[in-house]
C-alpha positions in Angstrom: 40.2 47.7 71.4 37.5 50.4 70.6 37.0 53.7 69.1 38.8 56.8 69.9 37.8 58.3 73.6 36.1 55.2 74.7 38.1 54.5 77.7 40.6 52.1 76.6 43.4 53.5 78.7 41.7 53.9 81.8 40.3 50.2 82.0 43.9 48.9 80.8 45.4 50.8 83.5 42.9 49.5 86.2 43.3 45.9 84.9 47.1 46.2 85.2 46.5 47.0 89.0 44.4 43.8 89.2 45.9 41.1 87.0 49.3 40.0 85.9 49.2 41.8 82.5 51.8 44.2 80.9 50.6 46.6 78.5 51.5 47.0 74.8 50.1 50.0 72.9 48.2 49.5 69.8 48.4 53.0 68.3 50.1 54.4 65.4 50.2 58.3 67.1 51.4 56.8 70.3 54.7 55.5 68.7 55.8 59.1 68.0 58.0 60.9 70.5 56.9 64.5 70.9 53.3 64.0 70.0 51.7 63.6 73.5 48.9 65.8 74.0 47.2 65.2 70.8 47.6 61.7 70.7 46.2 61.4 74.4 49.1 59.6 75.2 49.3 58.3 78.8 50.8 60.7 81.2 54.1 60.2 83.0 52.2 59.3 85.7 49.9 56.9 84.4 52.9 55.2 82.6 54.7 55.2 86.0 51.6 53.3 87.3 51.2 50.9 84.2 54.0 51.1 81.8 53.0 51.1 78.0 55.6 49.1 75.7 55.6 50.6 72.0 55.0 54.1 72.8 57.7 56.8 71.9 59.4 54.5 69.8 59.9 56.4 66.7 60.8 60.1 65.4 57.9 61.9 63.9 60.0 62.0 60.7 60.3 58.4 60.4 57.4 56.1 59.0 56.0 53.1 61.0 54.1 50.2 59.1 51.9 47.7 60.2 54.4 45.2 59.4 56.8 47.1 61.6 54.1 46.9 64.4 53.6 43.2 64.0 57.5 42.5 64.6 57.5 44.7 67.3 54.7 43.4 69.0 55.4 39.8 68.5 58.9 40.6 70.2 57.2 42.1 73.0 54.6 39.5 73.4 57.1 37.0 73.5 59.2 38.5 76.3 56.1 39.2 78.7 55.1 35.7 78.3 58.6 34.5 79.2 58.5 36.3 82.3 55.0 34.5 83.2 52.8 37.5 82.5 49.9 38.3 80.2 50.4 40.5 77.3 47.2 43.3 77.1 47.3 44.9 74.0 45.4 48.3 73.9 44.6 50.7 71.2 42.4 51.6 68.2 44.4 51.1 65.3 42.6 48.3 63.8 45.0 47.7 61.0 47.8 46.9 63.5 45.5 44.5 65.2 44.7 42.6 61.9 48.1 42.3 60.9 49.2 40.9 64.1 46.1 38.4 64.2 46.0 37.7 60.4 49.7 37.8 59.7 51.2 39.8 56.5 52.0 38.7 53.0 55.6 40.0 52.2 54.5 41.8 48.9 57.0 43.6 47.0 57.0 47.2 46.4 55.4 48.5 43.3 57.7 48.6 40.3 56.6 51.2 37.9 59.0 49.9 35.1 57.5 46.5 35.4 54.1 47.7 35.7 54.6 50.0 32.3 55.8 46.9 30.4 52.5 45.0 31.6 50.3 47.7 30.9 51.9 48.2 27.5 51.5 44.4 26.4 48.0 44.7 27.5 47.4 47.4 25.4 48.8 45.7 22.4 47.1 42.2 23.1 44.6 42.9 25.6 43.9 42.1 29.3 42.7 38.5 28.6 46.1 37.9 27.4 47.7 39.3 30.7 45.3 36.9 32.5 46.6 33.9 30.5 50.1 34.8 31.3 49.2 34.8 35.1 47.6 31.6 34.7 50.7 30.0 33.4 52.4 30.9 36.6 50.0 31.2 39.3 46.7 29.5 38.1 45.2 29.7 41.7 45.3 33.7 41.8 44.1 34.0 38.0 41.1 31.8 38.6 40.0 34.4 41.3 40.6 37.4 39.2 38.0 38.3 35.9 40.1 38.4 33.0 38.9 42.0 32.5 40.2 43.3 35.7 43.1 45.3 35.0 44.1 46.5 38.3 44.5 43.0 40.0 45.9 41.4 37.0 48.6 43.8 36.8 49.6 43.6 40.3 49.6 40.0 40.2 51.9 39.7 37.4 53.9 42.4 38.8 54.5 40.6 42.1 55.4 37.4 40.3 58.1 39.1 37.9 59.4 41.3 40.7 59.9 38.8 43.2 59.8 35.4 41.2 57.2 34.5 43.7 53.2 34.2 43.2 50.6 35.7 45.2 49.3 32.3 46.0 52.6 31.6 47.6 53.0 34.6 49.7 49.4 34.1 51.1 50.2 30.6 52.2 53.0 32.2 54.2 50.6 34.7 55.5 48.3 32.0 56.7 51.1 30.0 58.3 52.0 33.5 60.2 48.5 33.5 61.5 48.2 29.8 62.3 51.4 30.0 64.4 50.2 32.9 66.5 47.0 31.2 67.3 48.6 27.9 68.0 51.1 29.4 70.1 49.0 31.6 72.2 45.2 31.9 73.4 43.9 35.2 72.0 40.6 36.8 73.7 39.4 39.9 72.0 37.4 42.8 73.9 35.9 46.1 72.5 34.9 48.9 75.0 32.4 51.7 74.1 29.0 53.2 74.6 26.1 52.0 72.8 24.9 55.5 72.0 27.2 57.1 69.3 26.1 60.6 70.4 27.9 59.8 73.9 31.2 59.1 72.0 30.7 62.3 70.2 30.2 64.3 73.3 33.5 62.5 74.8 35.4 63.5 71.6 34.5 67.1 71.8 35.1 67.3 75.5 38.6 65.7 75.1 39.8 67.9 72.1 38.7 70.8 74.4 41.1 69.5 77.0 43.7 69.0 74.6 43.5 72.5 73.6 43.6 73.6 77.1 46.6 71.5 77.8 48.7 73.3 75.3 48.0 71.3 71.9 48.7 74.1 69.8 52.2 74.7 71.3 53.0 71.3 70.8 52.1 71.5 67.2 54.5 74.7 67.1 57.2 72.8 68.5 56.9 70.2 65.9 56.6 72.9 63.1 60.1 74.5 64.2 61.7 71.3 62.6 63.0 71.6 59.2 62.4 67.8 58.6 58.7 67.7 59.4 55.9 68.6 57.3 52.1 68.2 57.1 51.9 65.3 54.5 54.3 63.1 56.7 52.6 60.1 58.4 52.8 61.2 61.8 51.6 64.7 61.1 48.6 63.4 59.3 47.3 62.1 62.4 43.9 63.2 63.6 44.1 66.5 65.2 47.8 67.4 64.5 46.9 67.9 60.6 43.9 70.3 61.6 46.3 72.3 64.1 49.0 72.5 61.5 46.6 74.0 58.7 45.4 76.4 61.3 49.0 77.7 62.3 49.5 77.8 58.4 46.6 80.3 58.3 44.3 78.2 56.3 41.5 78.7 58.8 40.7 80.4 62.0 40.6 79.0 65.5 36.8 77.9 65.6 37.2 76.5 61.9 40.2 74.4 63.5 38.2 73.2 66.2 35.1 72.2 64.3 37.5 70.3 61.7 39.5 68.7 64.6 36.6 67.4 66.1 35.1 66.3 63.0 38.3 64.3 61.8 38.0 62.5 65.2 34.4 61.5 64.7 35.2 60.2 61.3 38.1 58.1 62.7 35.8 56.5 65.4 33.3 55.9 62.6 36.0 54.0 60.6 37.0 52.0 63.9 33.4 51.3 64.5 33.2 49.8 61.1 36.0 47.5 61.7 34.6 46.5 65.2 31.3 45.7 63.7 32.7 42.9 61.5 35.3 41.6 63.5 34.7 37.9 64.7 35.5 36.5 68.1 34.8 40.1 69.8 33.4 40.3 73.2 31.7 44.0 73.8 32.0 45.7 77.1 29.5 48.6 76.8 29.7 51.6 79.2 26.8 52.8 81.1 25.7 56.3 79.6 23.6 57.2 82.6 26.0 57.1 85.4 29.2 58.8 86.2 32.6 58.3 85.0 34.1 56.4 88.3 31.0 54.1 88.3 31.2 53.5 84.6 34.8 52.2 84.9 34.0 50.2 87.8 31.0 48.5 86.1 33.1 47.7 82.8 36.0 46.6 85.1 33.8 44.2 86.9 32.1 42.9 84.1 35.3 41.9 82.7 37.0 40.2 85.6 33.8 38.3 86.0 34.2 37.1 82.8 37.8 36.3 82.8 37.5 32.8 84.8 35.6 31.5 81.9 38.0 32.1 79.1 41.0 29.5 78.0 43.9 31.6 79.4 
């Protein structure tokens, strides 16, 4: 894992040439067909050299959740292991990694009618009364929530009234999913990236420029020709796509689009790094900022290969 533009794909392909690994993409944009340039999707040549699973599996009009990813990734992991190979998960969508590693509680969707009933009752008798109702059915969750924390109380009681199951029960199932994964597999986690964030920003600017040269604007134009696509869809909200879409809407000029696209990508990298700073059990592979790209790749690859014999694979 690692921030955008850190070299994850290049490293994964190099590893695939030297180890018995099969690559699983962990990227919320790469799942969509027809979104190739702006998502930095591995080229046809790269995918022929090192096939990536979970790429091009959804139409941009469709949604794809962390829960969808977890189910798909577990299926692919099992298939790869059954072939005697090692799954190599590669990407920067940290919520997907979290869902896979920690499991997901099967929480029911929000029910506006039930929530309105709870809020009306709270308006009549106060939130401490709602807290007491929750304590009667889910004492553990109630003990974790302050009697005046309206949003959490409302959601916890809503979950029970909609599903007939408590948040405590659902969290126990989530923990069981997490335990099952770690009992079944040895999970080793690496992150790649430069120590100096300014270097990452330079890479982001360079890559965004290359995307534009490769025809990113024409790619978005093709998407805009579809009547079922609009800029509020999850796929089109992907970094870069929304900025180009709004540029084509006439919201701003070319230079401003470039600046906004680069800024949005830097913000994405910042969010990814925030996730990674608090990630437990993570081994960092820092790229050397003073050498050429080929040398950097070789150094990181050598470091990782030297590290692998010490892991419980």
